[in-house]
N, C-alpha and C positions, 0 to 999 in steps of 0.2 A: 504492499500500499504506502503510495507517494504521501510525503507531507509538503503541505503547502501552509506559509504564513499564512492568517487569516483575521482580516479586520472586521468586527461586528457592527462597530457604530452604535451611537447613543438607542436610537427605535427599536435595533431589532435585540434590544435588552429589556425594552419598555413596553411601546405599545404595538411592537409586531415581535412579539416572543416566536407567534407561529410560523412567520418567514424564517425565522433564524433556524427552529427546531427540522422543519422542513428542509431547510438548505444543508446540513449538519446529515440528515437522512440520505438526501440526494447526493452528497460528494462521497458518502460512504459506499452506495451502491454502484460508484465510478470507481474505486479501489482509491479514493483521495481522503487523507488524513487532512480534518482542517486544523491546524495547530495557530490558537488564538494568539496573538501577539501580548505580549506583558505589555502590562501599563500604559496599554493605550490610552488616547485621549480624544475629545470629540475633533473631528474633522475641522469644524468651523460651520458647516451646512452649507453655507455659501462660498463661491469663489469669488476671490478679489477680481474687482473689472477694471482696475487701475493700474497703469507702471510702476510706481512708485510706493506702493501699498506692500511692505514688508511683513508688516506685522500679521497679516492675515493668511502667511502662508509657512510662520512659523510651527503652530500645531500640527499642519500635514506632514512638515518636514520631520517633527520629532516623532511623528508615526514609525515615518522611513526610517528614520534611525535605529526603531526598535527591531523591522525585518533584519535591517543590514546586522545588526547585533545576532539574530538568531539564526544567520546563514554561516556567521565568524564561528558559533559556538557548535556549529551542526546538529542544530536542532530541527531543522528543514532540510531538503533535500531537492530545491527547485532553481536554483543559481537567480537568487535575489528577485523573486516574483510575490506579488502579494495580492491575491484573492479578495475581492470583494464582492457583494450581492448587492446594495441599497445602490440606485441609480445616483442618487445625488451623493454620498461619502466618495463614491466609483470617481463622480465626474472633479472634486474638489481634490480628490488626492491625486488624480492624474496629472492636472493641471499645474498644480503645485510643483510636482517633481518633473513636469516638460520646464518647467519656466525654469528652475534653478540649474538642470542640465542643459539649459541654452545659456543661462546667465552667470558667468563663473565668479562674478563680482558680487553678485547679489547673495551666492552660494556662500560665498567667505563671510559675507557681514550676518547671516542668518547663522554661521557655524559660530561664529564670534560670541554672539547674540546667546546662543545657548551654549555657554562657556561651562557648563555641569555634566553638558552629553557630548558623547562620541562624536566626533566632525563626522557627517554625510559626505558620502561620496560620490554622490547623484547617480548611484548604480540600479535602484531599483526600480522595475517595470509593475505599473499598478493592473490590474486586468481583472476584469470584469468576468463572473463565473461563465457566463454565456460563452465567450471568448476562450476558455480553455475548455467548454465542451466543442468548439467549431474546433478547436486546434487537435483535440481528441480525434474528433470526428463523429459527426450525427449518423453515422451508419453504426460505430459502438455503440452509441447511445440504445440504437434498436433494437441489438443484440442484446440487450440486459433486461428488454423491457418483459415484466413479467405479464403484466395487466393493459392490454392497448385499450386506450382512451377511443375505441371503435364506437361510431356515433356520436360524440359529442364534437359537437361546433365550437369553434372554441376561436374568439377574435384576439389581436396581441395588441397591446395599447403599450407602446415605447414613450410617451411622454417627452420630455425637453432633455432633461440631463443625460440620459443615455445616446443620445445624438447630438446632440451638438454641443460646443463649435464642431465643424466640420475640423478633424487631427484629433480630436478630443474623444467622441463618440466613438462608439462598435460595432456602426455600418454607417454605411449611404443615407443621411440625414432626410436627401428627397424621397427614396424608394427601398425602404429596410427592407429585410427579407430574414435575418439570424432567428427572429423567434417564431416565423412562420417555419423555416427548416427545424427548430427544434420542436413545435407543433407536429409535425407531421413525423420525425421520430418515434414520438411518444402515441402512435396510431391514432392520434386525434383527426377533426376535419380541420383545414383554417378556412377562416372567415374573414375578408378583408373588409377593413373600415377607412374611411375616407379620413377621420378625424384621428388615426392612431396615433400622430406625432402632434397633436393640436394640445397647447398645454391645458393642462385642468383648472387653472386660476391659482397653482400655487399657495404661496403663505396667503391670500385673500381669505383664505378658509377663517383664520387669525387675526386677520388685520381689519375687519368691521365691515367687511362686505361676503358674507356667506351667501348670498343671494347671485352673486355674480357665481360662485364656485358650483352651485347649484344650477345654474344655468349651462355651466357648460359640462356637467358632469351628464344633464338631460340631452345635449347635441352629443356629444361623443359615446354614451350607452344607448342613445337610439342608432347612432349610425352604424353601432355594429348587429343591435338587435334588427333592424333594417334588411340587413342583408343575410338574417337568417341564424343569428349568432345566439348560444345558450349563454355562455360566459366569456367573459374577460379574463386576460394574464397582463400581471406588469410586472416592474421589478422595483417601484419606487414606492416607498411605503408614505408618501406626502398624497401622489397620486393615490393610491388604495384608500387612503382617507378618505381624500376627494371624490372618488368615484364609489367607492362602498358605504361610507357612515352618512355621506351629505345626501344619500338616494333619500332617505325622508323627508328632508326640507324639499328636495324636489318633487317629492309627490306632492307634497303642501303645493307649491306652488304651481305645478303642472298635475292636474286629476286625472290626464289619461295614462302617466309614465308609469311604467311596469318594472317592478323592480330585477335587476340584473346578476348573480355572484358575479365577484371581481375577487380574484385569489391572485396570489403570488406565482410566478412560476415554478418555483421549487415545489409548491403543493402537488400542482398535475404533474409534477417529474416524478415527487415520492408514491404519488398515486399508481401511476404507472410501473413502478419498481417495485410495487408488492406495497408499501410502506405505508398503507392509509392511517394504522394508529400513530404515526409519527407525522402524518400530512396536517398536522393542525388546524382541520377544519372546524374545530369549533373557535376560530380564534377571528374568525368573517363574521361582519356586520351583518351580513345578506347571506344566511345561511344554503351552503351547496350542495348541503347532504342531501334534501330531497330529490332534486334534479340527478344526482349521482347514482342515488336508491333506484328512480327510474328509467335509467339504462342503462341496469344493469351492475355499476362499476363500483357498488357498493351495498355490501351487506349489512341487513339490520336494520 
């Protein structure tokens, strides 16, 4: 079993525990052991957008120092790679890693500031788990499937931070396909959504404009439903909250709205691997279990 350093981030330890539970189970199914990095800290949640704002890069780089240390101590065996599941954490960490790799002066300044830490050498590669699966090969994923998601119509929702900006995102921001190939590998039926990369409303959900988020949920979910989807999948905890938990408000604003389950991609992977007890299906606001029982993908 190959050992990868793993950055969970804050939300997977709190509101999205079902994301982490299913993520660890899914990795194990691919013979990957996720070794949580020691003394990790919040990535900062949002990436810095100004050229001279070094302070917002300190927290992400400190996490990369931990990965560097784990490789030096032989705790992992993946050539300085860090696995991330949360889209937002991935985006923030990768932006900072890229920034200091390309700017030696900034790297030196940050290392000088973190004077109690080992100097970061700029050698850690931040990888989203979907990228790892793609490198292994989705055909390999298919060979490990024990319970194909046959008859389940699934729409991928990428959101913003998994795809943008170009050079940071894991796929073509205009025409992504990695999540669709992932769904097919699990035996599910792919359903397209014209709004699969439309912003969900992001932090407006806590910034006093919940109605805007509810309107986005209405548009995005109906985009999937109109094409015949049974459910949606995502890899962003904030998107998951806006599209899952905010469905009650969406229903209040639009009485014609019909609820739809929104799961993390790792949850359907755990299901397909025969690990439904570790899929965290009790953690979603809109319960997917009745649908899964109806399609004979879940017993009881």
